[in-house]
N, C-alpha and C positions, 0 to 999 in steps of 0.2 A: 332697398331702393335700387333699381337698375340704372346704371349710368347711360345717358343718351349717347348714341354713336354720332360723332361729328363727321363732316366731309373729310377732314384731315385723317381721322381714324380709318375711314373707309379706304382712302388712298394708301395710307401706311400699311394697312393689312391686306391689300390686294396682292395676291400671289400669282397672278396671271403672267404668262410669258411676255405679253405685250408690255405690261407695267414693269416687269423686271428688266426688259430690254431698254425701256425708256430710262429707268433708274441708272443702268450702266452707262448709257450715253450721257446722261446728266452728270454723273460722277466724273467721267473723263473730261467733260466740258468745264467742270469746277476746277479740276487740276490745270486745265488750259487757262482759266482766268487767273490763277495764281502765277503761272509761268509768264503769261503775256502782260500781267500787271508790272512785272519787273522790266520787261522790254519797253513798255509804254512809258514808264517813269524815266528810264534811261533816254528814250527818244525825246521826251519833254525837257530833259535837263535836270530833273530832280535828283536822279542818281547819276553821278558823274562817271563812274566806271563799274562795270559788272565783272565779277571774277570769271576767269576762263580756265579751262583745263590746260595743262602744260602741253606744249608742242606748237610747232609752226602753223599747223592747220587751223587752230582755233583763234579767231579774232572777232569777238562779238562786236567790238566797236566798229570795225570796218564794215561788217555785214549790215548792221543796224543803222548806219549813217550813210549807206550807199544810196544812189538814185533809185535803185530797185526797191528800196525800203519805203518808198512813197507810193501810195495807191489812192487814186481819186483825190489827190491833193492833201492826203493825210498820211501820217506815219502808219505803217502797216500793223504795228502792235496794237494801236487803238482800234483799228478795223477788226482785228482778230478778237479783241475783247468783246466787241459788239456781236460777233458771230457766236462766241461762246455763251454770252448772255441770252441771245435768241434761242440757242440750242436748249438751254435749261428751261426757258420760258415755254417753248413749244413741247418739250417732253412732259412738263407738268400739265400744260393745258390739254394735251391729248389724253392724259390719264384722268383728268378732272371731267372733261366734257366728252363722255362716251359717244354721244350721237354724232359729234363732229370729229371724232378721233381720226378717221381715215384721212380727211382733208388736212388735219393738223399733222398727222404722221407724214404725209406727202411734203408738207412745208418743212418739217423736221429733216426729212431725207434730203431735201434741196439744200438746206444749210450744211448738213454733215458732208454731203457729196461736194459741195462748193469748197468747204474747208480742206477736204482731201485733195481736190484739184489744185487749190492754192498751195498746199504743202508741196505737191509735186513740182509746181512751177518754181517755188522758192528753193527747193533742194537743187533743182537744175541750175538756177541762178547762182547759188552759192558755189556750185562745182565749176560752172563755166565762166561766170562774170567775175565774182570776187576771188575765186580760188581759195576761199577760206570758209570756215564753218562757224556757226554760232550754236553753242551747246543748248541754249534756251530755245532756239528755232528748231533744232533737231528733236528736242523733247516734245515741242508742240506738234511737229510732224508725226511723231510716233503716236501721240494722243489722237490726232486726226485720223490716222490710218487704223488705230485700234477701235475707233468708234464705228468703223464699217462692219465689224463682226456683230455687235448687238443690233445694228441697223438691219442687217440681213436677217437676223433671227426675228426681228419685229415684223418683217414683211413675209416671213415664212409661216407665221402663226395661223 
């Protein structure tokens, strides 16, 4: 008896450049969810102190409790979580719904580019305003910038 192929099987077995690119973007966003979950729990007060790297430059507390760490009346960590979740959702939706994939890929590009712009803004803010760095924020920025490579591959397909 032959096993029926499910939608999930089709997605998991898709070897196209577009699907591989979306998978890479989603994987980086999943790492961002882990990273910014810690920042969000710190900003909410559940975690009282996050470990920092040694050196005077690193001050996660100062960076994540600054006025610049508020965006649209919310702590920026929580907003970043929403962006990462949207990234994973759109990457999966575009893979699942082939007819709408171009529109969904454009939405995905908007979120990924928005996160990269946000990372640039926060890096500048850490350097010029707080004059301190948050290792968790730096890791998030690296993830956001790294997402640009599979995004460009997705649109070159």
